[in-house]
PyMOL commands that place a pseudoatom at each C-alpha (Angstrom):
pseudoatom trace, name=CA, resn=MET, resi=1, chain=A, elem=C, hetatm=0, pos=[95.905, 99.526, 80.526]
pseudoatom trace, name=CA, resn=ALA, resi=2, chain=A, elem=C, hetatm=0, pos=[94.681, 102.783, 80.733]
pseudoatom trace, name=CA, resn=ILE, resi=3, chain=A, elem=C, hetatm=0, pos=[91.236, 101.332, 81.484]
pseudoatom trace, name=CA, resn=PHE, resi=4, chain=A, elem=C, hetatm=0, pos=[92.309, 99.106, 83.900]
pseudoatom trace, name=CA, resn=ASN, resi=5, chain=A, elem=C, hetatm=0, pos=[94.467, 102.404, 85.418]
pseudoatom trace, name=CA, resn=LYS, resi=6, chain=A, elem=C, hetatm=0, pos=[91.257, 103.963, 86.202]
pseudoatom trace, name=CA, resn=ILE, resi=7, chain=A, elem=C, hetatm=0, pos=[89.471, 101.217, 87.236]
pseudoatom trace, name=CA, resn=ALA, resi=8, chain=A, elem=C, hetatm=0, pos=[91.432, 100.684, 89.816]
pseudoatom trace, name=CA, resn=LEU, resi=9, chain=A, elem=C, hetatm=0, pos=[90.879, 103.676, 91.014]
pseudoatom trace, name=CA, resn=PHE, resi=10, chain=A, elem=C, hetatm=0, pos=[87.570, 104.108, 91.350]
pseudoatom trace, name=CA, resn=PHE, resi=11, chain=A, elem=C, hetatm=0, pos=[88.000, 101.246, 93.284]
pseudoatom trace, name=CA, resn=VAL, resi=12, chain=A, elem=C, hetatm=0, pos=[90.274, 102.804, 95.592]
pseudoatom trace, name=CA, resn=ILE, resi=13, chain=A, elem=C, hetatm=0, pos=[87.713, 106.157, 95.965]
pseudoatom trace, name=CA, resn=LEU, resi=14, chain=A, elem=C, hetatm=0, pos=[84.716, 104.083, 96.564]
pseudoatom trace, name=CA, resn=TYR, resi=15, chain=A, elem=C, hetatm=0, pos=[86.124, 101.782, 99.819]
pseudoatom trace, name=CA, resn=SER, resi=16, chain=A, elem=C, hetatm=0, pos=[88.094, 104.869, 100.610]
pseudoatom trace, name=CA, resn=ALA, resi=17, chain=A, elem=C, hetatm=0, pos=[84.049, 106.528, 101.569]
pseudoatom trace, name=CA, resn=PHE, resi=18, chain=A, elem=C, hetatm=0, pos=[83.179, 102.641, 102.940]
pseudoatom trace, name=CA, resn=ILE, resi=19, chain=A, elem=C, hetatm=0, pos=[85.603, 102.965, 105.178]
pseudoatom trace, name=CA, resn=ILE, resi=20, chain=A, elem=C, hetatm=0, pos=[85.458, 106.016, 105.910]
pseudoatom trace, name=CA, resn=ILE, resi=21, chain=A, elem=C, hetatm=0, pos=[81.256, 105.669, 106.775]
pseudoatom trace, name=CA, resn=ASN, resi=22, chain=A, elem=C, hetatm=0, pos=[81.855, 102.813, 107.953]
pseudoatom trace, name=CA, resn=THR, resi=23, chain=A, elem=C, hetatm=0, pos=[84.368, 103.820, 110.992]
pseudoatom trace, name=CA, resn=TYR, resi=24, chain=A, elem=C, hetatm=0, pos=[81.693, 106.826, 111.552]
pseudoatom trace, name=CA, resn=LEU, resi=25, chain=A, elem=C, hetatm=0, pos=[79.157, 103.844, 111.882]
pseudoatom trace, name=CA, resn=GLY, resi=26, chain=A, elem=C, hetatm=0, pos=[81.216, 101.932, 114.644]
pseudoatom trace, name=CA, resn=GLU, resi=27, chain=A, elem=C, hetatm=0, pos=[81.239, 99.111, 112.354]
pseudoatom trace, name=CA, resn=THR, resi=28, chain=A, elem=C, hetatm=0, pos=[85.097, 97.614, 113.034]
pseudoatom trace, name=CA, resn=GLU, resi=29, chain=A, elem=C, hetatm=0, pos=[84.509, 93.947, 110.924]
pseudoatom trace, name=CA, resn=ARG, resi=30, chain=A, elem=C, hetatm=0, pos=[83.038, 95.695, 108.303]
pseudoatom trace, name=CA, resn=VAL, resi=31, chain=A, elem=C, hetatm=0, pos=[85.362, 98.437, 108.388]
pseudoatom trace, name=CA, resn=GLN, resi=32, chain=A, elem=C, hetatm=0, pos=[88.274, 95.447, 108.452]
pseudoatom trace, name=CA, resn=SER, resi=33, chain=A, elem=C, hetatm=0, pos=[87.217, 94.044, 105.662]
pseudoatom trace, name=CA, resn=ASN, resi=34, chain=A, elem=C, hetatm=0, pos=[87.200, 96.869, 103.627]
pseudoatom trace, name=CA, resn=VAL, resi=35, chain=A, elem=C, hetatm=0, pos=[90.861, 97.991, 104.750]
pseudoatom trace, name=CA, resn=ILE, resi=36, chain=A, elem=C, hetatm=0, pos=[91.607, 94.817, 102.862]
pseudoatom trace, name=CA, resn=TYR, resi=37, chain=A, elem=C, hetatm=0, pos=[89.436, 95.232, 99.558]
pseudoatom trace, name=CA, resn=PHE, resi=38, chain=A, elem=C, hetatm=0, pos=[91.164, 99.219, 99.302]
pseudoatom trace, name=CA, resn=LEU, resi=39, chain=A, elem=C, hetatm=0, pos=[95.119, 97.836, 100.128]
pseudoatom trace, name=CA, resn=MET, resi=40, chain=A, elem=C, hetatm=0, pos=[94.289, 95.008, 97.419]
pseudoatom trace, name=CA, resn=ASN, resi=41, chain=A, elem=C, hetatm=0, pos=[92.634, 97.483, 95.005]
pseudoatom trace, name=CA, resn=GLY, resi=42, chain=A, elem=C, hetatm=0, pos=[95.121, 100.567, 95.989]
pseudoatom trace, name=CA, resn=PHE, resi=43, chain=A, elem=C, hetatm=0, pos=[98.682, 97.552, 94.925]
pseudoatom trace, name=CA, resn=ALA, resi=44, chain=A, elem=C, hetatm=0, pos=[96.818, 97.428, 92.026]
pseudoatom trace, name=CA, resn=TYR, resi=45, chain=A, elem=C, hetatm=0, pos=[96.650, 101.088, 90.830]
pseudoatom trace, name=CA, resn=ILE, resi=46, chain=A, elem=C, hetatm=0, pos=[100.126, 101.460, 91.943]
pseudoatom trace, name=CA, resn=VAL, resi=47, chain=A, elem=C, hetatm=0, pos=[101.164, 97.997, 89.723]
pseudoatom trace, name=CA, resn=THR, resi=48, chain=A, elem=C, hetatm=0, pos=[99.006, 99.643, 86.251]
pseudoatom trace, name=CA, resn=ALA, resi=49, chain=A, elem=C, hetatm=0, pos=[100.365, 103.115, 86.731]
pseudoatom trace, name=CA, resn=MET, resi=50, chain=A, elem=C, hetatm=0, pos=[103.680, 101.143, 87.207]
pseudoatom trace, name=CA, resn=GLU, resi=51, chain=A, elem=C, hetatm=0, pos=[103.324, 99.414, 83.295]
pseudoatom trace, name=CA, resn=MET, resi=52, chain=A, elem=C, hetatm=0, pos=[101.848, 103.084, 82.171]
pseudoatom trace, name=CA, resn=GLU, resi=53, chain=A, elem=C, hetatm=0, pos=[105.365, 104.483, 83.018]
pseudoatom trace, name=CA, resn=LYS, resi=54, chain=A, elem=C, hetatm=0, pos=[107.279, 101.457, 81.792]
pseudoatom trace, name=CA, resn=GLU, resi=55, chain=A, elem=C, hetatm=0, pos=[104.611, 101.532, 78.316]
pseudoatom trace, name=CA, resn=LYS, resi=56, chain=A, elem=C, hetatm=0, pos=[105.220, 105.715, 77.998]
pseudoatom trace, name=CA, resn=ILE, resi=57, chain=A, elem=C, hetatm=0, pos=[108.649, 105.268, 78.462]
pseudoatom trace, name=CA, resn=LEU, resi=58, chain=A, elem=C, hetatm=0, pos=[108.961, 102.457, 76.284]
pseudoatom trace, name=CA, resn=MET, resi=59, chain=A, elem=C, hetatm=0, pos=[107.411, 104.374, 73.715]
pseudoatom trace, name=CA, resn=GLU, resi=60, chain=A, elem=C, hetatm=0, pos=[109.491, 107.901, 74.003]
pseudoatom trace, name=CA, resn=THR, resi=61, chain=A, elem=C, hetatm=0, pos=[112.841, 105.001, 73.586]
pseudoatom trace, name=CA, resn=ILE, resi=62, chain=A, elem=C, hetatm=0, pos=[111.052, 104.041, 69.839]
for i in range(1, 62): cmd.bond("trace and resi %d" % i, "trace and resi %d" % (i + 1))
show_as sticks, trace
zoom trace
């Protein structure tokens, strides 16, 4: 699960860079699609981080 978390974080950072670059270049259609990808990857990052915390708590209780 830690690998998925790192992959999701990588894509969140990558898409935020794309959004900044496309906003600077003025391509509004690309910005809108990149924002959707950014939100999806951000959600995936949050979900995997929550799963990792659950696993960590479960391991501590054993």
